[in-house]
N, C-alpha and C positions, 0 to 999 in steps of 0.2 A: 228306970223312970226318967233319968236326965236325958238319955238318948231319945226316948220317945217324945219328951216335951220339945226338945230342940228340933227334931224332924217335923213335928206337927206345926210348930211356929213357922218353920221354913216354908211349908206347903201353904199355910194361911197367908203368909207374906206374899208368896207368888200369886195367889189368887187376887189379893187386894191390888197388887201392882198391875195385874192384867186387866182387872175390872175397872179401875179408876184412872190409871195413867195411860196404859197402852191403848185402851179402847178410846180414850179422849183424843189421843194423837192419831188414831186410825181414821178419824173423821177430818181433823183439821190439818194434820201434817204427816201423812203416811210415809212419804219418802224419808223425811227427817227421822221419823220413828225407827225405820229399818236401819238406816245408816248408823244412828246413835246406838241402837241395840247391839248391832254387830261389833262396832268399833269399841264401845265402852265396856263390853264384856269379853270379847275375844282377846284383845291386847293384854288387859290385866291378867286374864286366865293363863295365857301363854307365859307371862312373867312369873306367875305363881308356879307353873309347871317346871320352868327351866332356870329361873334366876333365884327365886326365894329359897329352894332347898340348899343352894350353895352358901347362903348367908344366914339361914334360920337358926336362931337361938332364942331362949326365953325372953330376952330383952327385945329382940327384933319382933317376936310374935306379939308382944304387948303393944309395940308401936304400930304394927299393922292393924291390930284390933282397934286401937284408939282412932287411927285414921279412918277406918271404915265406919266406925260409929259416928264420927264427926260428919262424914259425907251423908250418912243416913239422916241425921238430924237436920243438916242443911237442906237436903232434898225435901224433907217433911215441911220445913219452914217455907220453902218456895211454893209448895202446894197450897199452904194456908194463904200465902200472899196472893196467889192466883184467884182466890175467892173474893178478895177485896179489890182486885184490879181486873175486871172482866175484859177490858180492851187489850191488855197485853197478856192475857191468860195463856195463850198458846206458846208464847216465847218462854214464859216462866215454867210452864209444865215441861217444855222441852229440856230446859236446863235442869229441872228437878229430876227428870227421867235419866239424864246422863249421870248425875251425881248418885242416884239410887242404884243404877246399873254398875257403876264403878265400885261403889262400896259393897254391893251385893256379891261381887265376885269372891270376896273374902269370907264374909259371914255365912253365905249359903254353901260354902265348901266344908265348913266345920262340922255340921251334923253328920255327914258321911264319914268324916275322919273319926268322929266319935263312935260310929257303928263298927269301925275297924277294930275297936278295942273289945268288942263283945266276943266271948270265947266260942259260943255255939252259933253255927250257921243258921240253925232254925230260929234262934233268938233274933238274929239280924232280920230274917224274913218277917217274923212276927212283929217286930218293932216298925219296920217299913210299912207293913200292911195296916196296922192299927193307926199309925200316924196318918196314912192316906185316908182311911175311913173317917177318923175323927176330924181331920181338917176339912173333909168334904161336908160334914154336918155343920161344923162351926162356920165354914165359909158361907153356907146358905143363910145362917143367922146374921153374919156380918153384912151381907147384902142389904139387910133391912135397916142398918144403921145410917145415920146422917153422914154427909160428906166430911164434916169436921172430925168425927170419930174415926172414920176410915183413913183420913189423912194422918191423924195422930198415930194410928197403928203402923204406918210406914216408917215412923221414927222409933216407936217403942218396941216393935217386934225384933228388929235387928239388935237392939241393945240387950233384949232378953236372951237372944241366941248367943251373943258374945259372952254374957254372964254364965250361961249354962255350959258353954264349951271351954271356959277358961282353964279348968283343971286338966282336961284332956289335951288341950293345945299346949299347955306348959310341959306336960310329960312328953309329948311328941317332939316339941322343940328341943327339950333337954336331951332326948335320945339322939336327935339329929346332930346336935352340937358335940356330943360325946363320941359319936361314931367316926369311923374313918371317913375322910372327905368323899362326898358322893361321886366326884369324878373318878376317884380311884376305885370305888366300889363298882362303878359301871365297867371299868376296865377289867377288873378281876372277875366279875360275875355278869357276863353279857346278857344272859337270859333272865336275870332277876329284875331288869328294868324294862318296862313296856315301851315300845317305839310308837311313833305317830302313825305308822302304817299298819298297826295291829288290826286284824279284821274286826275285833270287838268294837273299836272306835268307829269303823265304817258302818257297822250295824247300828250303833248308837245314833249316828247321823241320820240314817234312813228311818230308824224308829221314831225319831223326833220330827222328821218330815211328816210322818203319819200323825203324830201327836198334835203338831201345829195345825195340820189340815183339819183334824177332828175338832179342835177348839174354834177354828175360824168358820168352818162350814155351817151354814144355816144360823149365823149370828143374828141377833135382833138389835139393831142400832149399834153394831160393833161389839156388843157384849155377848159372849157365848151362852147358849142355853144350858142350864145346869139342872141336874137331878141327883138325888141321893142314891138312887138305885145302882148306878155304876160303881159307887164306892162299896156297896154290899156285894155286888158280883165280883169285884176285884178280890176282896178278902176270901170269898168262897172259892174262887178258882185257884188262888195261890195255895190255900189250905188243901184243896184236892190234889194239886200238883205234888205237894210234899207227902201226901198220903200214898200216892201212886209210885213215886220215884224215890231213890235214895238221895242223900243230902244234896250234892252239887248237881246231880242229874236233873233235879227238879227245875233248874234254870232252863234247860232245854224244853221241859214240859210246859213251863210258863210261856216260852216263846211260841210254841205250837198253838196253845190256847189263844194267845194274843193275836196271832196271825188269823185264826178262824174268826175271832170277833171283828177284826178290821175288815176282812173280806165280806162278812155279813153286812157290816155298816156301809161299805161301798156299794154293794148290790142293792141294798135298800134305798140308798141315795139316788141310784140310777133309776130305779123303778118309780120312785115318788119325787122326781126332781122338780116337778112343778108345784109341790106342796111343801113350802118352807115355812117354819122349821118342821122337819120330820122327827118326831120324838124317837121312833125306833132306830133310825139311822144315828141320831146323836147318842143314844144309849149304847149301841154297839160300838161306835167309834170311840166314845169316851171310855168305855170299859177296856177296849183294846189299848187305848192310849195309856190308861192307868196301869195296866199289866206291863206294858213296855217300859213305863217309868220305874216300876218296881224291879223289873228285869235289869235295867241299867244300873240301879243302885246295888243289886246283888252282885253283878259282874264287877263293878268298881271296888266294892267292899272285899269280895273274894280275892281279887288280885292284890289289893292293899294289904290284906292279912298275910298273904304269901311272902311279901317283902315289905314290912312296915316302913322302912326307910324310903321306899319309892311310892308310898301310898298317896302323898300329896300330889305327885306328878300324875298318877293315874286318875285321881279325882279331877284335877284341873283340866287335863286333856279330855276326859269324858265330858265335862261341862262345856268345853270349847266346841266339841262336835255337837253337843246338845243345842247350844246357841245357834249354830249355823243351820242345823236341821229344823229347829222350830221356826226359824225365819223363813226358810224355803217353803215349809209346809203351810204356814199361815198365809204367806203370799198366794200360794195355790188355792187355798180355801176362799180367800177374799175375791180372787179372780173368778172363781166358779160362782160365788154368790152374785157378783155383778153380771156375769154372763147369763145366769138363769133369768134375769129380768129382760135382757135384750135378745138373747139367742139361746134357746133351750138346747138346740142340737150341739152347739159348741160346749156348753156345760156338761151335757151327757157324755160327749166324746172325751172331754178332759178327764172326767172321773173314770171312764173306762180305761184310758191310757195309764192313769196312776194305779188303778187296780191291777192291770196287766204287769206293770213294773214290780208291784209288791208281790204278785204271784211268782214271778221269776226269782225274786229275792228269796222268798220263803221256801219254795219247793225245788229250786235249782241250785242257787249259790250257797244257801245255808246248809245244804246237804253235804257240802264238801268238808265241813268240820262241825264240831259241837262246841258249845260254850264251856262245857265241862273240861274239854281238852284244852281250850284256850286259857282257862283259869290255871290249870296245872302245868302249863308251859312256862308260867312265871315261877322260876325256881327260887327257893330261899337262899339268902346270901350265905356263902361259905367263907369261913376265915382261911387265909392263906397260911399254910404250915409247910415251909420248905423242908426237904429232907437233907440230912447231913451228908450229901454226896460230895466227894472231893472234886475240885474244879476240873482236873484232867479227865476224870471219868465222866463228868457232866458234859464236857466238850465232845467227847467221843460218842456219847449217847445222842447228843443233838445232831451230830454228823450223820448218825444212822437214821434219825428222824428226817433229816434233809433229803437223804437218798430215797427213803421209803415214801415220803409224802410230797416231795417236789418243792421243798422250801428254797427260796432265794438266799443269796449270801447274807443280805441284811436281815431277812426273816430268821435265819439260823442264829445270827448274833443276838437278836432280840429274844428269840426263843430261849437261848441259854440264860439270858438275864432274868426272864420270867421264871424259869425253872429254879433259879437260885433264890427266888423270893423277892427280887427287886420290884419296886413300885413304878408306876408310869412316870412319876416325877423324877425318879432316879434314872430311868432310861432316857428321859428327855435331856437331862443334864450330861449324862455320859456320852450319848451319841450326838449331842448338839443339834437336835432337831426339835420341831414344835410338838406340843402335846397332841395336837390333832393328827400329825403324821404318825406318832406312836400308836394312837388309837386305830389308825388305818392298818398299820402293820399287824397289830394284835388281832384285829378282825380277820385279816387274811390268814393268819396262823391258825386261829380257832376254826375257821372254815375248812382249811386243808386237813387239819387233824380231827375234824368232826367232834369238837368239844365246845363247851360253853363257859368255862371258867378257868382261872389261873390255877386253881387247885387241881382240876382235872388234868391240866397240862403237866403239872409237877408229877402227878401219879402215873401218867402215860409215859413220860420220859424215864421215870424210875424203872419201869418194866422192860424197857428196851435193852 
């Protein structure tokens, strides 16, 4: 229930932020909105992905939560101030938006981190779906509230999320602090940590281009047209995917259904381009967008569960690509909205081009792999257990490996150190080279030996 509540609050918060802050800036300061959205989310998210795991402890986690809570309250206060100062409202809303985005990078990451603790993949999907459906219904009710209540929610919802996630965050931070340093774990287990170039992140970017486009297309005064029906359809389609497919294969089924909904939405938009807003187009695109959002969550949680130590990086990188994709998609949607008024041919052609690109993605590029395979390519972290091999015997075995796999003199030297159980830090000090140089040599050794971890290297050398 705690996970469900946190995910629901996160979705409602996103809706209020989009409806009251982003839509206001879409009219008064669209360029500032896009620049702030990208910079104030992408930079902190990259820091969460690559810096925070290096220093995370229960104490650090509390400080990050406190800082993000303060930013949320400050952003909320500025939004209230904008009501009393209409002359400078745009400037105040712009600053509030920046504070809310920076703070949101932390507390919006936590619900997905909480989902990683659920034991059953089916429970993860159920929680994500119910949260999406409930937030859709509640968001429709929130739209009827006054501005003062909605602005208050911008401060209260993040604080509630932080309170709900406190226990899970403490446990994760404690695990991170007690584990081997993450740099060493990356060196020892190359395939346990997801890289920026992972195809899953590229898909997340493209998916959120579609989601951003769906939100922006056929807006009324900058506010997306909403309906409860897409929430119902999303839950029904995800349920059907899990009935038809085995556990992780359901992810690929959801991707296929989402692609079909998006294509139907684009085709409807092309046919009825001069009738805005088109309810059928919005329902199809919003349903596809919702399915893609659920799909993104399932991918990040699945990868995070495979390697809990790397979960925060996976989530933060996923959110980074989400941010960039949503920005590109919404910009495309707003462009087509404007073009529809002045030049219907340009608008129709633009939608057709986007549809063609999505068709190529869905039925050409995505056929090269499955999301299930990408998930299981993230290997669980293996502890290094060096074998009691005498140094002379180990040296001769590494010499055999050098001849068999074409290792250089330096690679043989480092291979022998790895096989004896030495850490990257030990190798750095022994060879008097930088840690990055050690990582490069280890990467080359793993590639030549066709292995993915230090323990695999130890076992391979022992068999020679």
